N, C-alpha and C positions, 0 to 999 in steps of 0.2 A: 492304298497301302495295306498289305496283308496283316491281319491281327494274329499273333501267335497264340497257339493253344496254351492254356494254363492247366498244367498237370499236377495233381496233388496226391498225397498218400494217406488215406483215412486209417484210423486205428480200429474202427469197427463199423458195422453196417449202419448203426444209428447216427453216425457222423455224416453220412453221404448227402442227405437232404440239406443239412445246414451248409455243407461245403458247396453244394449246387447254388444255394441262395447267396453264398459269399462270392460266387463267380467262377467256380471251377468248371473247366470244360471236359476234363477227363480225370480218371483215377487209376492208380495201380494197386492191385490187391493180390492175394494168393496165400498159399500154404508154405510154411517154412521149409518143408522137405523139398519143395520145388523152386522157391524163390529166395533171393538173397536180401537180407537186411530189410525186412518188411516192417512198416510202422505198426501193423497189427496182424494177428493170425486170423485167416479166414478159412473156415471149414468149407467143404463142398456145399453144404446147405447155405452157408453165409455167402458164398460166391453167387449162388442162384438168386438169393434175396438182394444182393448188392446190384446185380445186373438189372433186376426188376425195378428197384428204386432209382438207380442211376438213369436208366433209359426213360423212366417216367419224368425225369427232370432234365432231359436232353444232355446227359453227361455220358461220355464214352467210358468203357471199362476195359482196361488192359490187365491181363493175368500174367504174373511173373513166373517164368520157368527158366530162370537164369542162374540157378545154383550150379555147383560143381558136381557132376554125376559120375559115379564109379559104375563098374559093370553091373552090380546088383540092382542099380536103380534104372537101368536102361529100359527094361521091359515095362516099367510103370509109366514111362513117358508117353507111349502111344495111347494107353488107356486114359491118362489124364488129359492129353490133348483132345481126345474125343469128347471127354466130359466138358472141357472148356468150350468147344464148339457147340455142344448140346445146350450149355447154359446160356449161350447167346452173347458171349464176350466179343469185343470189337477187335482185339489183337492179343497176340502172345508175345511176351518179352523173353528173348532167349539169348544165350551166349554160346552154348554148346551146339555143334552141328548135329548131334544126336536128336536134339529137339526139333530142328528144322526137318530132319528126315522123318521123324514121327508125325509132325504136322502135315507134311506133304502126303503122307499115307492116309491119315484119317480126317484131316481138315484142310484140304488143298486150297480152299478159298479164304482161309483165315489170314489176316494181315499179320506180318511178323516184324517185330522191332528188335534189331540186333543191339545187344547191350552186354559188353564184357566188363564194363566199368573202367578198364585201364588201357585197352589196346586200340580204341578208336581214336587214333592220333593223326591220321592222314586221309585224304579223300580217295586214294587208291583202294585202301582197305574198305572204306565205306561203300565204294562202288562195287567192289568184289562181292560183298555180301548182298548188295542190291541185285546184282545179276544172278545171285543164287536164290533170290526170292524175298529178301527183306525189303520192306517199304520205308524203314526208318533206321537211322544209326544214332545211337546215344553216345555222345562224345565223352571222352575221358575228362575227368574233373581237373586234370593238371595242365590244361591248355590255356594259352593266353588269348586275349581278344583277337589279336592279329591272326593267330593260327586258326581260330574258330571261323573268322570271316573268310579266310582263304579256303578252308574246307567247304564252307557253304557255297562259295562261288563255283566250285568244281564238282560238287556232289550231285549225283543222279538220284539220291534218295532224300527223304525228309531228314532234318537234323534236329536233335533234341539236346538241350543244354540245361544243366542244373543252375538255377539262379539263387537258390536259398537252401540253407540247412547244412548239417554236418556232412563230412565226407569220410570214407573209409581209408585209413592209412595202412592197414595191415589186416590180412585174414589168414587163418590157418585152419585146416580141417581138424586139427587137434584142439583139445580143450586145456584150460588152466595154464595159459601162457605165463601168467603172473608167477606161478610157482617156479617156473624155470628161472626167471630173473632173481627171485629170492634165493633159490638154491645156489645160483652163481655168485651171490653176494653183491649184486649190482646196486647202484644208487637208487634205482627205481623200485617202488614197492606198490602192492595192490591195496587200495583202501576198500573196505566193506566187501571183501572178496567172498564172504559167505552168503551174501545176498544176491538174488538173481538179477536185480536191476541196480542202477546207481553205483556201479563199480567204476573205479578210476585208477588208471596207471599214473602215478605221480612222479614227475620229473623235477626234482628239487633244483637242479642246475638252471633250468629254464623257467621254473615256477609255473609249469603247465600241468593241467590235469587232463588226461586223455580218457574219454569214456570207453569202458570195456563191457561188452556183453557177449553172451554165448547162446547159441541156438543149435539146432540140429546140424547146421552147416559148419560148426566149429566156433572159434574165437575171433572176434572182430575188435580192433582197436581203432577208435574214431578220432577225428581232428579235434583239437582243443577249442577251436573257434567255429562259428557258423558263417558260411558265405551269406552275404546280403548285397545284392546289386540293384535294389529297387530304385536307386537314384542314378543308375548307370545303364539304362535299358536301350538308349537311343540307337547305338551302333548295331546291336543284335536285331532290333526290330527293323531298322533300315536295310540290313543285309538279308532280311527275309527268313531268319531262323524260325523253324516251324513250331517248336514246342519249348516252353519254359517250365522246368520242373521245380516244385517245392518239395524237398525231402523232409518228411516228418518223423523219421526214425528217432526214437527216444524222446519224442515231444508229446505233450498233452493234446487232447482233442481240441480244447479251447484255443491253444496256441496256434495250431494248424489252421483253424477256421479264421482267427483274427488276421493271421499273416496272409491267407488267401484273399481275404477281402481287400487288404491294402495293395497287394499286387494287382488285383483286378482293376482297382482304381488307377493305379500307375500305368498299366498296359493300355487301358482304354484312352486315357488322356494323352499318352505318348503317341498313339496312333491318330487320334481324332483332333487333338488340340495341343500341339507341342509346347506352346507358350504356357498353357495352364499346367502342363506337366512340370515344366521348369519351376513354376511357382510353388508346387506342392511337394516335390520329390524329397526335399530336405526334411520337411515335416513328417512325411511318411517314414523316412529312415529313422528319425528320432522316436517315432511312435513304436516302431519295431524294437528299437534299442531298449525302450522301457519295458518291453515284454520279456527281454532276455534274462536268464538266470545270471547271477552275479559272476559266476565262473565261466560264462560262455560269451565272450565279446564277439562282436561282428567284425568281419574283414571281407576282402574281395577275392579270397582264395588265390588262385594262380592267374587270374585275369590280367594282372598288371605286373607280375613278377616271373622271372625265369624259373623253370623247374630244375631243381638240382637233384640228381639221382645218386 
């Protein structure tokens, strides 16, 4: 049985060796101006160091170039793709066809992972991008288990699925979305809006707090809960899903490392000794639950519920 890749998102170069020891197989890094919702900002020098450290520990490095690009950014894509190749990264994560065209020009042998966050919802689209040059499709977070298994059955490319962490509910290239709600006199309000981190959109009716943060790509409103399916990995592993992602955005380095270690144990047991996995999976879930902030309960995302648009 194939063992899926465990893909994680470090906050800084210094995390990478610890993540490798915890069991990570690959990491996603990059600069905010090119990549969406990164756990940490990696300068070009950081990217070079990250590749060196990761490869020394048998960990692959994927560089994010999946931001939303307007005309003024297009010229920079070719130069940055060339840098990524020169740095020795293993793949580029993209959503915009402009990145694919830039990579074809300056890094034709670079592996490409198609990731638009929202539109990878059927195998036809995944295979379309595969025939354009992508080696992997990153599936939308709003898919059920059944939909994921059906896509994997028909996909001609690798399939990546997020198994842990928060998900993005809304993105705007504009900033200060909270001010709009306040101006309109809505029930929602922004807490700690003058701080760069730890901002929340508070929905009194549902008693939910939605994390809000802004970067060069605009404003992002995140889910109030964290996905966690450490105790529900069997179907995805049996179906041959190629990569499991732990998203560490707005998480501490220690949290990401601890969660990576627990998923490493779960994946290995689920593949090698299913009975042993059944014995420990509930305990592993409870251990992650103990790591969670009080205002961030765990759930199974859309894996078991219908998406309502």
